N, C-alpha and C positions, 0 to 999 in steps of 0.2 A: 858633342853636344852636352849641354847641360840638363844633367838627370832631374826628374821631378817624379813625385808620385802623391796620387791622390784616393782618398778614400771616403766613407759614409762615415758617421761620427762614431759608431762603434768600433771602428778599427783605427781611430787616430793614435791610441797608446802604442801601435806596432809600427808607426811611420819611422821613428828613428832608427830601430834595427833594420828594417827596409832601406833608408835612404844611406846607411854606413853600408851596406851591401851594394849598392849602386855606386859608390863614390868609391869602393875599393875595386869596382870594373865588374861588378856582376851583372848578369843579364836582367831585363825585365821581367822575363819570365821567372826566374828565381827570387825576385823582389814580390811581385805578387803571389807568391805561392807561401813565401815566408808569412807575409802578412796573413793571408787567410789561416796558415797553421797555428800562429799565435791567437787568432780569435777563436779559433775552433778549441782551443785548450784552455780556454776563459770559462769556468764555471760559473761565473757570475753573468754570462750572458746565455740567455736562454732561447736565443735566436738563430744560432750558430753552433754547429759540432757537439761536443760534450756537455751534457747538461742541457741540450736542445729540447724544446717543448715536443711531446711525441703527437703521433696521430691517432685516431679514434680508438684504437685498441691498446694504446699506452706504450707503440713502439716508436723509438725515435729513428727516423729514416733521414739520410743526408743527401744532398745535392749539391754538385760542385761542377765548374768548368774552368777551362783556363784556355787562351788564345794568343798565340804569337802572331803579331803583327807582320813579321817578317816569313814572308811564304803561307801565309794563313794557316798554318798549322795548329789545330784544336784538340781538344781532349774533355770529355766530359762524362759523369758518373751520376746515376740516378737511383735513389733509395737504397743507398748504401746502409748498412746495419753492421752494429759491432765494431766499428773503425772509426775513430774521430777524425784521422787526417784525410778528409774528404778532397780536397785540393791536390795533396799530392798524389791521390791515386788517380786524379783526373790528368794530372801531368804524365803521370806513367801510360796512361793511355793514349795522350800524344806521342810520346817519345819512344814506346815499346811495341805498338799494336796499330795494324793496317785499318782502325777503327776511329770513329770520333765520338760515340756514345754508346756505353754499356749501362743495361739495366739488369735485372732478376737476380740471380745469382752471381754474376759477373764481376760486379765491383768487389763482393766478399773475397772471391776467388782470387781477384788481382791483388787486393790487399795482404792476403796471405803468401801470395807469390813473392811479394815484395820485402815479406820479412816483418811487416807493421805488426805490434801488439794489440791483440784485440782489447776492446775496453768496454763495460757497459756502460753505456752512454745515458741511460735514463738515473739521473740524480734523486734522492728524497725531494729536494726542492723543486725539481720540474715536475716531478710527480704530483706534488701538492697542488701546483698551479692548475695543472691538467685536470685532477680531481675535484678541484673546487667549483668548476662550471659543468660537472657533468652530474646529471640526476638520474639516469637511467642505466647504471652501471650492469644491470642484469640482461639488458636486451638492446646493447648498442646498435649492433648490426641491423637490425629491422626497424629501428627508432630516425636510423641517421637521416635517411632519404626525406622523411616525413619533417625532418626538423634541420635540414640543410641551411636554408636562410639564417635561422636562429644560430647555428654553430657557426656560420661564417660571421654574423655579426658579433660572437663572442671575440673573436680575434681582434676586433677593433676596440673592446672593452677598455676605457681608459684605467680600470683598477688593474685589469691584466698587463695591461702597458708598463704601469708602476713597478709590477713586480718581474718582470722580463731581466730587469738588471741594465737595460739600455733606455729606457722611457718609452719604446717604441712597442706598437702592436705586436700581438704574437703571430706576425708573419713575417718578421725581419729577417734580414740578409746582410752580408758583407760583402762589399766589392773592392776591390784596389785597381787602379789602371797606373801604369809606370811608363817612363821612358828612360832607358839607358843612355851611357855615354856614345854608343855606337848609333843613337837616333832609332833604335827599335822601340817598338811599342808593344805593351802587353796587358792583357786584363785577365783577372782572377775573381771567380764569384763563387761561394761558399754558404750554405743555409741549412737550417732543418725543416724550414718550409712552413707551411701554414699548421698551427697547432689545433688539433682535434681535424684533421684532414682526414679524407677517405685513405684507406692503405694502397700506398703504392702511388699516389697522387705526386706528380713532377710539375713543378711550376716553371718559370722561365730562366731560373738559373742554371740547369744543365742543357738549355737549348740554345746552341750558336746562332747569332742572330737576333735571338729574343732577349735572353737578361744580358748577353756579352757578345761584343765583337769589337776586333781589333785590326787595323790594315795599316801600314806604315805609311802608305803613300795619302791615307786622307785622315786618318785620327781612330780615335776609339770611343766605346761608349758602353756603358753596364748600368742595369737598371735593379731597384728594388720596389717592394710594393705587390701587389695582386699581379701576380705572375700571369695568369691566366690573359689578361689585358696586354701585357708585353708579348706575349706568345702571339695573340691574333694578330698584332699589329707588326710584328717582329720591330721592335722598337730600336733596341740597338742598333740593328742594322741600318735602319732609316736615318737614324742621326748621322751616321757614318757616311751613308748615300748624299743624304742632303749637303754635307760639306764636300762631298766628291764633285757635286754639281752646284758647286759657287756659292752657298749660303756661309755666313760666318757662324763661329761657333754658337753663338748665342742664338742667332735666327734657326740653326739645326735643332737646337734643344727645343726652343719653343716650338717649332712644328713637329716634333717628335711627341710633346705633349698634347698639342693640339688634335693630332691624328687619333688619341685615343677616344674622342666625342664621337666618331663614328661607330663606336662599338654597342651593339643591344646587350647590355651586361645588367642585370638586376642586382649582382653582387659587386659591382665596380666599386672601388674604395682608392686609398690613397697612391698616388704612384710618385716615383723619383727617378731622375737620371743623372748619370755622373759623365763626364766626357772631356777628352782633351782634343784639339786639331794635332795636324801633322807638324807642328814647331813646339808642340809643349804646352800651349795655352791650356789652362783648365777651365772648367765651368760646370755648373749643376742646375739642373730645374727640378722643381717639385710642385705638386697641387696643394702641397702645405705649406703657409707662408710663413713658417717659423723654421724651416728645414735649413740644415747648414751641411757643409763638407768640409773634410780636412785636406790640407795639401803641405806637402813639406818640398823644400828645396836646398841644395847642398849647404847654403849658406845660414839655414835655421837651424836652432838647438832642439827645437820641440815644433810639433804640428801647429799649423794657423788653422783656425776655424773662420771661415767665410760664406757668405749667405748665397743660397741658392737662388736664381730667378723663379719668382712665383709663376705660375700660369694657372689660371682659374680655370676648371674643367666644368662644361655644362653638363657631361655624364654624372656628375657626383649629385646635381640638384634634381635629377629626375625622380 
């Protein structure tokens, strides 16, 4: 099989290294984890890993998941603190534990058992962005629920998007989908989640079927945007299921987006999907007409940016 790997735009710089791994015979799982790990280590990206934007209390909490389309194996972690390699910890859950999802103190314990080096994830730059929109530092807990709509809107602030290092709102994510030379498909997702989120909040990124799904028989999909929307519609799994029942890649992506219109969600915001079909054909869809995704195949020397299919969502006009 001809390998391929795709990602959202903030992961594009990692595609050459991931493609080198695939061309050398590496697995799709290892390629997506490598891509995520490189983005997690990038201090200029405040939506993933080290230097991610923190929660309401100023704590950086990371979510990640990995899924292997060969056998539907999966691992994920939520609210990881103190370690930047969230995708590696998610892969370890998949490979070494009889579980899929770890939360609470579990991810930190597993990271320590793996011998990973603890890291202070909150950088001065991320802390400054976080503080720039907080006016109630003495009473954050009491005021949060009363201001939650305003806090959600902060994450959509264009000025904040400029500061995140990716041009993305402050709820960015990175995801990778790869097919290796054996025809195996894998997905990997990593995020620091929504800035100013309620402590312990987990979006779609660590939820298999919501933000991430891979099945060699039909294809794979992964999401970015407001995770609660993808959680409620199981968007990644839905896109793969639509392909299973005969839709083309483009039709499946469009239907996955349109399903979101059924939601009653006063906090609805931008949503994006990446996918490949069982033959390795790539595609993307977004509620933002300017969104692109990055693709790399063996003959390329650098990632190629391609437009996503724009799908207008009625829910964003309510």
